[in-house]
C-alpha positions in Angstrom: -8.9 34.6 2.4 -8.3 38.3 2.3 -6.3 39.7 -0.7 -3.2 40.5 1.4 -3.1 36.8 2.3 -2.6 35.6 -1.3 0.9 34.3 -0.4 -0.5 32.3 2.4 -3.0 30.5 0.2 -0.5 27.9 -1.0 0.7 27.2 2.5 -2.7 27.0 4.3 -2.6 23.2 4.5 0.9 23.4 6.1 -0.3 26.0 8.6 -3.3 23.9 9.6 -1.1 20.8 10.1 1.4 22.7 12.2 -1.3 24.2 14.4 -2.9 20.8 15.0 0.5 19.3 15.7 1.1 22.0 18.4 -2.3 22.1 19.9 -3.3 18.4 19.4 -7.0 19.2 18.7 -8.7 22.4 17.6 -12.0 23.5 16.1 -12.3 25.6 13.0 -12.8 29.0 14.6 -10.0 28.3 17.0 -7.6 27.5 14.0 -8.5 30.9 12.4 -8.0 32.8 15.6 -4.7 31.1 16.5 -3.3 31.8 13.1 -4.4 35.4 13.3 -2.9 35.7 16.8 0.5 34.2 15.8 0.8 36.4 12.7 -0.3 39.6 14.6 -3.4 39.9 12.4 -1.7 39.3 9.1 -3.3 35.9 8.3 -7.0 35.9 8.3 -8.4 32.6 7.2 -11.9 32.7 5.9 -14.4 30.0 6.5 -14.6 29.6 2.7 -10.9 28.7 2.6 -10.7 26.8 5.8 -13.6 24.4 5.9 -13.2 22.9 2.3 -9.6 22.2 3.2 -10.5 20.6 6.5 -13.0 18.4 4.7 -10.4 17.4 2.1 -7.8 16.6 4.7 -10.4 14.5 6.6 -11.4 12.7 3.4 -7.7 12.0 2.6 -7.2 10.5 6.1 -4.8 13.2 7.2 -7.0 14.5 10.0 -10.1 13.2 11.7 -12.9 15.0 13.6 -14.7 14.3 16.8 -17.8 16.0 18.1 -17.7 17.3 21.6 -20.6 18.9 23.5 -19.6 22.3 24.9 -22.2 24.3 26.8 -25.0 22.4 25.1 -23.6 22.9 21.6 -21.8 20.3 19.5 -18.3 21.5 18.5 -16.3 19.6 15.9 -12.6 19.2 16.8 -10.0 18.2 14.3 -7.0 16.1 15.1 -4.1 14.6 13.1 -4.1 10.9 12.2 -0.8 9.0 12.3 -0.6 9.6 8.5 -1.2 13.3 9.2 1.5 13.5 11.8 4.0 12.0 9.3 2.9 14.4 6.6 3.1 17.4 9.0 6.7 16.6 9.8 7.5 16.1 6.1 5.8 19.4 5.1 7.5 21.3 7.9 10.9 20.2 6.7 10.0 21.2 3.2 8.7 24.6 4.4 11.8 25.3 6.5 14.0 24.6 3.5 11.8 26.8 1.3 11.9 29.7 3.8 15.7 29.3 4.2 16.1 29.6 0.5 13.7 32.6 0.2 15.6 34.3 2.9 18.9 33.8 1.0 17.4 35.3 -2.1 15.7 38.3 -0.4 18.6 39.1 1.8 20.7 40.0 -1.2 
């Protein structure tokens, strides 16, 4: 993750969960590009930050992966489990509250 993205580091899990909730299933590169697109280039997830987190989320039963053959290449798609869907909603509520409170402070 680039230096300018240090503030995003603690929220990377929430970002991934939200993107998967919106798109249903995505592969790693697609996650990085969608985050970059939505933030107008501000958030650049590196493979070194993304893939260990995806593996941890999968190990924790929050997401699962499925291989799909696309143009002769296997592509690993990630999807939320039921546990992951519940966690995503919980984390989104927490994040919205956090952002609301930060805005109150920084709008002084």
